[in-house]
Residue, then its C-alpha position, 0 to 999 in steps of 0.5 A: x811888054x810893060x810890067x808896070x803902068x801908072x795912069x793919072x796917078x796922084x797922091x794928096x795928103x791932109x796935113x794937120x798942125x796938131x793931132x787934136x785938129x783931126x778930132x775937131x774937124x770931125x766934131x765941128x765939121x769944119x776944116x782944120x787941115x790943108x792939102x799937100x800934093x805929093x804926086x800929080x798926074x803921073x803917067x809912067x810905063x816900065x818895060x820888063x827887064x828895064x832899069x829905071x832911075x829916078x832923080x829929084x830933090x828931097x821932097x820932090x815925090x820920089x819915095x812916094x812914087x816908089x811906095x805906090x808902085x810897091x803897094x805900100x801906099x794907095x794913090x788918091x786917084x789914078x790906076x796902078x798896074x804891076x805884074x809879078x812879085x815886087x821886092x822893095x827896100x824903102x825906108x831903112x828897116x821897114x817891114x822888119x821887127x826890131x825884136x826879131x832876129x835876122x833869121x826870124x825877120x827873113x822868114x817873116x818877110x819872105x812868108x808875107x811875100x808868098x814863100x813857103x817855109x820850105x822855099x825859105x829854108x832853101x834860100x837861108x844859106x844865100x842870105x847868110x852868105x851874101x849878107x856876111x852877117x854870120x852869127x849876128x843873124x841870130x841876134x835881134x835887129x835892134x842891135x844892128x847898125x844901119x849898115x847891117x840892116x841894109x845888108x840883111x834887107x838887100x840879101x832877103x829881097x834879092x833872095x825872093x827872086x822878084x820880077x821887080x826890084x825897087x830900091x829907095x836910096x838904101x844902098x847909100x848907107x852901106x859900106x863901100x865893099x857891100x855897095x859894090x857887091x850889091x851893084x854887081x848883084x843888081x847888074x846880074x839881076x838886070x841881065x837875067x831879065x829882072x826889072x829895076x827901079x831905084x832912086x839915088x842922089x848919085x847921078x853917076x850910078x843912074x848913068x851907069x846902071x839905068x836904061x832910062x831915067x825920069x826927073x821928078x820935080x814938085x810931084x810931077x815928071x819934069x823930064x823922061x828919057x835916056x839917063x845921060x840927057x835927064x841927068x844933065x838937065x837935072x844937074x844943070x838945074x841944080x847948079x843954077x839953083x846952087x848958084x842963086x843960093x851961093x850968091x845969096x850966101x855970098x852977100x850974107x858972108x860978106x856982111x859977117x866974115x869980111x872976105x869972100x870970093x868975088x869971081x872964080x873961073x876955069x880955063x877949060x870947060x872941057x880939058x883933055x888929059x895932059x893939058x894945063x888947067x888954070x883956075x882964076x880966083x878974085x878975093x875981096x875983103x873989107x879989111x886986111x886979113x890972112x886967108x887960105x885958098x883951096x881948090x878941091x876936085x871931085x867927080x860928079x858923084x861927089x867922090x873926092x879926088x884931090x885937094x890943093x891948099x895954100x896952107x899945106x903948100x906953105x903959101x901965105x895970102x894976105x888980102x887988103x881989099x882984093x887979091x887975084x890968084x891963078x892956080x895952074x895944074x900942068x899935065x892934067x891927069x884926070x881921065x874921061x868923066x864929069x867933074x867939079x872944081x870947088x874954090x874954098x876961101x877959109x880963115x888963116x887956120x883953115x878951119x872956118x869956111x868963108x866962101x865956096x864956089x863950084x864950076x863943072x868941067x868935062x874930060x872927053x874920052x880919048x881912048x878905049x884903054x883909058x880906064x880909071x880916074x887918072x893917068x899915072x906917068x910910068x916908064x918901062x924897060x925890058x931886060x935892062x942891063x945889069x938888073x937883078x932881082x937879087x939886088x932888091 
């Protein structure tokens, strides 16, 4: 059963350079504006109980699409059909009054969504417990930090028991503890038959939570399918775009900083735990200069894993025209996942970045017991001779 259906939905804004141009357009009956197309001919169906992830660059139309589905915006053309109660966390703090307390905002928002005072009374304990805001619920939310607003918004929305839950990037603001707590609740909501739509720049969350994903590009659906396929195409596109931008930046940096990374390669695009990963880097400089080289490893959701720096290792690199450097990482410990290796070229102090190049690599799944990010070497002895806890 489709709980959401969009047919030929488009959204066009009229953009004015100055506020006075609106009045001039009315009085002089001439155009002082231009059209900006935010969405163009969107056709989309979402099934009941499905989790749909949306990826795309800033300004692609993701937030506009979610605002139309949630009823905050009307489309310029097309049809929108949504069945059931919708709870949406869109712009941070939207729908809340800054002068009202957390409790007052909870009552106001819930009543606007059709709940009676008695129904809200029954859910206040859940809101207080889940948000962990304590006495701060009795303070005006203008005194809240952004993370506290997220806690209140998420707790109120989930307390509404919606059929459709829409989240637009908001959870990226909260602390790690609340993010984990929220995603546990989201999975529970999904397992109970709720429909989830959310957009995030963390492709890791998209592949872990969603059943299906769409990629929005320039106001259109560029691709639709299973999360892994959509995320791969989107990441490949972004890497190619970054590569072009980095090549342009490299020319600029070479003109203003003397030193730059001419080439960066990895020995593996797919490496298994325990193998040796090598990284080759060629540096060029227009003059003799001391530099620092660093290799940074990160997960595809940008979670930093490790950094190896020549400065921290006490290795001095002096570039005189060119230098070739080979980093070796024996018995590579990372487990199943998608990763990036970033090569950084910095000044002698390690404070100014001269150049950066990035390469993706994968670690395939070796075993169902390979849990976590990396494997720690360990040994085990059972009932060792001469060992006693009292000697510790």
